N, CA, C and O atoms as CSV, one atom per row, in Angstrom:
chain,resi,resn,atom,element,x,y,z
A,1,MET,N,N,52.770,115.636,67.383
A,1,MET,CA,C,53.705,114.708,67.978
A,1,MET,C,C,54.420,115.414,69.132
A,1,MET,O,O,54.913,116.529,68.964
A,2,THR,N,N,54.479,114.781,70.283
A,2,THR,CA,C,55.147,115.350,71.444
A,2,THR,C,C,56.412,114.545,71.727
A,2,THR,O,O,56.377,113.317,71.812
A,3,ILE,N,N,57.528,115.255,71.872
A,3,ILE,CA,C,58.805,114.621,72.167
A,3,ILE,C,C,59.248,115.105,73.540
A,3,ILE,O,O,59.234,116.304,73.815
A,4,LYS,N,N,59.639,114.177,74.398
A,4,LYS,CA,C,60.101,114.540,75.728
A,4,LYS,C,C,61.552,115.023,75.623
A,4,LYS,O,O,62.418,114.302,75.126
A,5,LEU,N,N,61.808,116.247,76.093
A,5,LEU,CA,C,63.130,116.842,76.036
A,5,LEU,C,C,63.732,116.942,77.430
A,5,LEU,O,O,63.018,117.026,78.428
A,6,SER,N,N,65.036,116.933,77.477
A,6,SER,CA,C,65.750,117.136,78.731
A,6,SER,C,C,65.417,118.522,79.269
A,6,SER,O,O,65.144,119.430,78.483
A,7,PRO,N,N,65.430,118.710,80.579
A,7,PRO,CA,C,65.195,120.054,81.140
A,7,PRO,C,C,66.226,121.080,80.658
A,7,PRO,O,O,65.957,122.281,80.694
A,8,LYS,N,N,67.395,120.627,80.208
A,8,LYS,CA,C,68.430,121.532,79.719
A,8,LYS,C,C,68.186,121.975,78.278
A,8,LYS,O,O,68.846,122.889,77.784
A,9,THR,N,N,67.246,121.330,77.616
A,9,THR,CA,C,66.984,121.610,76.211
A,9,THR,C,C,65.963,122.725,76.078
A,9,THR,O,O,64.933,122.740,76.752
A,10,ARG,N,N,66.276,123.660,75.188
A,10,ARG,CA,C,65.360,124.763,74.896
A,10,ARG,C,C,64.875,124.593,73.458
A,10,ARG,O,O,65.459,123.843,72.676
A,11,THR,N,N,63.803,125.297,73.127
A,11,THR,CA,C,63.303,125.242,71.761
A,11,THR,C,C,63.097,126.652,71.223
A,11,THR,O,O,62.888,127.606,71.973
A,12,LEU,N,N,63.162,126.749,69.915
A,12,LEU,CA,C,62.903,128.001,69.205
A,12,LEU,C,C,62.020,127.642,68.026
A,12,LEU,O,O,62.348,126.733,67.263
A,13,THR,N,N,60.906,128.338,67.864
A,13,THR,CA,C,60.027,128.095,66.737
A,13,THR,C,C,60.174,129.238,65.745
A,13,THR,O,O,60.036,130.410,66.096
A,14,VAL,N,N,60.456,128.872,64.500
A,14,VAL,CA,C,60.618,129.838,63.421
A,14,VAL,C,C,59.344,129.799,62.585
A,14,VAL,O,O,58.917,128.728,62.152
A,15,ASP,N,N,58.738,130.960,62.357
A,15,ASP,CA,C,57.491,131.011,61.595
A,15,ASP,C,C,57.667,130.470,60.182
A,15,ASP,O,O,56.843,129.696,59.694
A,16,ARG,N,N,58.760,130.891,59.526
A,16,ARG,CA,C,58.974,130.474,58.142
A,16,ARG,C,C,60.463,130.470,57.861
A,16,ARG,O,O,61.149,131.457,58.125
A,17,LEU,N,N,60.968,129.372,57.328
A,17,LEU,CA,C,62.375,129.246,56.964
A,17,LEU,C,C,62.443,128.873,55.486
A,17,LEU,O,O,61.979,127.809,55.075
A,18,VAL,N,N,63.036,129.780,54.688
A,18,VAL,CA,C,63.171,129.526,53.260
A,18,VAL,C,C,64.491,128.802,53.032
A,18,VAL,O,O,65.545,129.282,53.450
A,19,LEU,N,N,64.436,127.657,52.376
A,19,LEU,CA,C,65.607,126.840,52.107
A,19,LEU,C,C,66.310,127.313,50.837
A,19,LEU,O,O,65.750,128.079,50.053
A,20,GLU,N,N,67.523,126.853,50.649
A,20,GLU,CA,C,68.309,127.200,49.473
A,20,GLU,C,C,67.566,126.836,48.182
A,20,GLU,O,O,67.723,127.512,47.165
A,21,SER,N,N,66.774,125.788,48.222
A,21,SER,CA,C,66.028,125.338,47.040
A,21,SER,C,C,64.862,126.257,46.701
A,21,SER,O,O,64.282,126.163,45.619
A,22,GLY,N,N,64.523,127.146,47.630
A,22,GLY,CA,C,63.365,128.010,47.432
A,22,GLY,C,C,62.129,127.502,48.148
A,22,GLY,O,O,61.177,128.254,48.360
A,23,GLU,N,N,62.138,126.228,48.523
A,23,GLU,CA,C,61.023,125.679,49.306
A,23,GLU,C,C,61.058,126.315,50.695
A,23,GLU,O,O,62.103,126.791,51.140
A,24,ALA,N,N,59.924,126.319,51.369
A,24,ALA,CA,C,59.857,126.927,52.692
A,24,ALA,C,C,59.266,125.955,53.705
A,24,ALA,O,O,58.369,125.174,53.389
A,25,LEU,N,N,59.779,126.017,54.910
A,25,LEU,CA,C,59.237,125.253,56.033
A,25,LEU,C,C,58.498,126.224,56.935
A,25,LEU,O,O,58.989,127.319,57.208
A,26,SER,N,N,57.327,125.830,57.396
A,26,SER,CA,C,56.536,126.684,58.275
A,26,SER,C,C,56.488,126.098,59.679
A,26,SER,O,O,56.504,124.881,59.863
A,27,ASP,N,N,56.429,126.976,60.650
A,27,ASP,CA,C,56.323,126.566,62.055
A,27,ASP,C,C,57.345,125.506,62.413
A,27,ASP,O,O,57.001,124.456,62.956
A,28,LEU,N,N,58.592,125.784,62.110
A,28,LEU,CA,C,59.699,124.863,62.366
A,28,LEU,C,C,60.185,125.042,63.806
A,28,LEU,O,O,60.563,126.146,64.200
A,29,THR,N,N,60.176,123.978,64.579
A,29,THR,CA,C,60.678,124.028,65.945
A,29,THR,C,C,62.032,123.344,66.006
A,29,THR,O,O,62.186,122.195,65.592
A,30,VAL,N,N,63.009,124.069,66.528
A,30,VAL,CA,C,64.375,123.567,66.642
A,30,VAL,C,C,64.694,123.418,68.127
A,30,VAL,O,O,64.468,124.336,68.915
A,31,ALA,N,N,65.220,122.254,68.498
A,31,ALA,CA,C,65.659,122.036,69.876
A,31,ALA,C,C,67.149,122.310,69.944
A,31,ALA,O,O,67.892,121.949,69.031
A,32,TYR,N,N,67.594,122.950,71.025
A,32,TYR,CA,C,69.011,123.257,71.174
A,32,TYR,C,C,69.389,123.281,72.652
A,32,TYR,O,O,68.540,123.385,73.536
A,33,ARG,N,N,70.690,123.180,72.882
A,33,ARG,CA,C,71.227,123.288,74.242
A,33,ARG,C,C,72.422,124.212,74.212
A,33,ARG,O,O,73.125,124.297,73.205
A,34,ALA,N,N,72.652,124.899,75.303
A,34,ALA,CA,C,73.773,125.830,75.396
A,34,ALA,C,C,74.621,125.456,76.602
A,34,ALA,O,O,74.104,125.013,77.628
A,35,TRP,N,N,75.935,125.640,76.464
A,35,TRP,CA,C,76.876,125.372,77.547
A,35,TRP,C,C,77.716,126.614,77.780
A,35,TRP,O,O,77.932,127.411,76.867
A,36,GLY,N,N,78.184,126.773,79.003
A,36,GLY,CA,C,79.095,127.864,79.308
A,36,GLY,C,C,78.412,129.216,79.290
A,36,GLY,O,O,77.189,129.323,79.379
A,37,THR,N,N,79.237,130.248,79.172
A,37,THR,CA,C,78.761,131.627,79.200
A,37,THR,C,C,79.247,132.350,77.959
A,37,THR,O,O,80.425,132.284,77.611
A,38,LEU,N,N,78.348,133.031,77.304
A,38,LEU,CA,C,78.715,133.815,76.136
A,38,LEU,C,C,79.546,135.004,76.587
A,38,LEU,O,O,79.171,135.707,77.524
A,39,SER,N,N,80.665,135.229,75.928
A,39,SER,CA,C,81.533,136.354,76.287
A,39,SER,C,C,80.834,137.672,75.959
A,39,SER,O,O,79.884,137.698,75.177
A,40,ALA,N,N,81.308,138.758,76.556
A,40,ALA,CA,C,80.732,140.080,76.323
A,40,ALA,C,C,80.777,140.439,74.837
A,40,ALA,O,O,79.877,141.113,74.335
A,41,ARG,N,N,81.810,139.997,74.136
A,41,ARG,CA,C,81.938,140.275,72.701
A,41,ARG,C,C,81.153,139.283,71.845
A,41,ARG,O,O,80.993,139.491,70.642
A,42,GLY,N,N,80.663,138.208,72.458
A,42,GLY,CA,C,79.890,137.208,71.723
A,42,GLY,C,C,80.728,136.405,70.748
A,42,GLY,O,O,80.214,135.895,69.752
A,43,ASP,N,N,82.034,136.289,71.034
A,43,ASP,CA,C,82.935,135.636,70.083
A,43,ASP,C,C,83.346,134.222,70.483
A,43,ASP,O,O,84.288,133.668,69.917
A,44,ASN,N,N,82.656,133.641,71.442
A,44,ASN,CA,C,83.009,132.287,71.860
A,44,ASN,C,C,81.877,131.287,71.617
A,44,ASN,O,O,81.814,130.246,72.272
A,45,ALA,N,N,81.000,131.597,70.694
A,45,ALA,CA,C,79.873,130.714,70.400
A,45,ALA,C,C,80.223,129.760,69.259
A,45,ALA,O,O,80.902,130.134,68.302
A,46,ILE,N,N,79.747,128.532,69.380
A,46,ILE,CA,C,79.896,127.526,68.334
A,46,ILE,C,C,78.511,126.964,68.061
A,46,ILE,O,O,77.803,126.565,68.986
A,47,LEU,N,N,78.130,126.933,66.811
A,47,LEU,CA,C,76.860,126.340,66.426
A,47,LEU,C,C,77.156,125.020,65.736
A,47,LEU,O,O,77.846,124.982,64.717
A,48,VAL,N,N,76.627,123.931,66.301
A,48,VAL,CA,C,76.810,122.606,65.707
A,48,VAL,C,C,75.462,122.188,65.143
A,48,VAL,O,O,74.511,121.950,65.887
A,49,GLU,N,N,75.392,122.101,63.827
A,49,GLU,CA,C,74.174,121.642,63.169
A,49,GLU,C,C,74.463,120.272,62.580
A,49,GLU,O,O,75.386,120.106,61.783
A,50,HIS,N,N,73.680,119.315,62.974
A,50,HIS,CA,C,73.943,117.968,62.486
A,50,HIS,C,C,72.666,117.154,62.446
A,50,HIS,O,O,71.704,117.441,63.158
A,51,ALA,N,N,72.671,116.160,61.625
A,51,ALA,CA,C,71.534,115.238,61.549
A,51,ALA,C,C,71.979,113.835,61.930
A,51,ALA,O,O,71.273,112.858,61.678
A,52,LEU,N,N,73.153,113.744,62.537
A,52,LEU,CA,C,73.684,112.442,62.913
A,52,LEU,C,C,72.736,111.704,63.849
A,52,LEU,O,O,72.492,110.510,63.678
A,53,THR,N,N,72.204,112.415,64.837
A,53,THR,CA,C,71.366,111.763,65.826
A,53,THR,C,C,69.932,112.251,65.825
A,53,THR,O,O,69.046,111.573,66.343
A,54,GLY,N,N,69.694,113.414,65.254
A,54,GLY,CA,C,68.369,114.003,65.354
A,54,GLY,C,C,68.062,114.409,66.779
A,54,GLY,O,O,66.897,114.569,67.143
A,55,SER,N,N,69.095,114.579,67.592
A,55,SER,CA,C,68.961,114.876,69.011
A,55,SER,C,C,69.765,116.121,69.368
A,55,SER,O,O,70.844,116.329,68.814
A,56,PRO,N,N,69.267,116.954,70.278
A,56,PRO,CA,C,70.022,118.128,70.705
A,56,PRO,C,C,71.063,117.809,71.762
A,56,PRO,O,O,71.722,118.720,72.262
A,57,HIS,N,N,71.228,116.546,72.115
A,57,HIS,CA,C,72.138,116.159,73.183
A,57,HIS,C,C,73.572,116.088,72.674
A,57,HIS,O,O,74.149,115.007,72.549
A,58,VAL,N,N,74.134,117.253,72.385
A,58,VAL,CA,C,75.477,117.356,71.818
A,58,VAL,C,C,76.513,116.739,72.740
A,58,VAL,O,O,77.499,116.171,72.271
A,59,ASP,N,N,76.301,116.844,74.048
A,59,ASP,CA,C,77.291,116.325,74.993
A,59,ASP,C,C,77.492,114.822,74.847
A,59,ASP,O,O,78.554,114.304,75.190
A,60,GLU,N,N,76.492,114.126,74.346
A,60,GLU,CA,C,76.611,112.679,74.175
A,60,GLU,C,C,77.428,112.311,72.938
A,60,GLU,O,O,78.043,111.245,72.906
A,61,TRP,N,N,77.445,113.170,71.928
A,61,TRP,CA,C,78.063,112.838,70.650
A,61,TRP,C,C,79.306,113.656,70.335
A,61,TRP,O,O,80.200,113.164,69.647
A,62,TRP,N,N,79.388,114.901,70.821
A,62,TRP,CA,C,80.410,115.831,70.386
A,62,TRP,C,C,81.315,116.307,71.515
A,62,TRP,O,O,82.063,117.264,71.313
A,63,ALA,N,N,81.286,115.703,72.665
A,63,ALA,CA,C,82.042,116.172,73.841
A,63,ALA,C,C,83.524,116.325,73.555
A,63,ALA,O,O,84.137,117.292,74.007
A,64,ASP,N,N,84.113,115.402,72.821
A,64,ASP,CA,C,85.540,115.481,72.542
A,64,ASP,C,C,85.898,116.670,71.648
A,64,ASP,O,O,87.005,117.199,71.737
A,65,ILE,N,N,84.983,117.084,70.802
A,65,ILE,CA,C,85.225,118.220,69.921
A,65,ILE,C,C,84.991,119.535,70.647
A,65,ILE,O,O,85.764,120.480,70.487
A,66,LEU,N,N,83.919,119.605,71.451
A,66,LEU,CA,C,83.550,120.857,72.112
A,66,LEU,C,C,84.400,121.158,73.332
A,66,LEU,O,O,84.637,122.326,73.638
A,67,GLY,N,N,84.856,120.153,74.027
A,67,GLY,CA,C,85.640,120.373,75.240
A,67,GLY,C,C,84.752,120.666,76.437
A,67,GLY,O,O,83.525,120.608,76.358
A,68,PRO,N,N,85.420,120.989,77.568
A,68,PRO,CA,C,84.637,121.215,78.802
A,68,PRO,C,C,83.830,122.512,78.763
A,68,PRO,O,O,83.129,122.832,79.723
């Protein structure tokens, strides 16, 4: 299945992800987007994991929470 992603969207494929239940997912591709600049200390990152939209377009759903 091919999904058209925004040019701002990046993907990461994980070979194997073991879930809390012990089951494992193979060849899992995660779409994500990044905003701003990571500080030298790496202390300004926020990871938003959600299944509300099934979309990496956080700016459409979470803009009020994330800010500019």
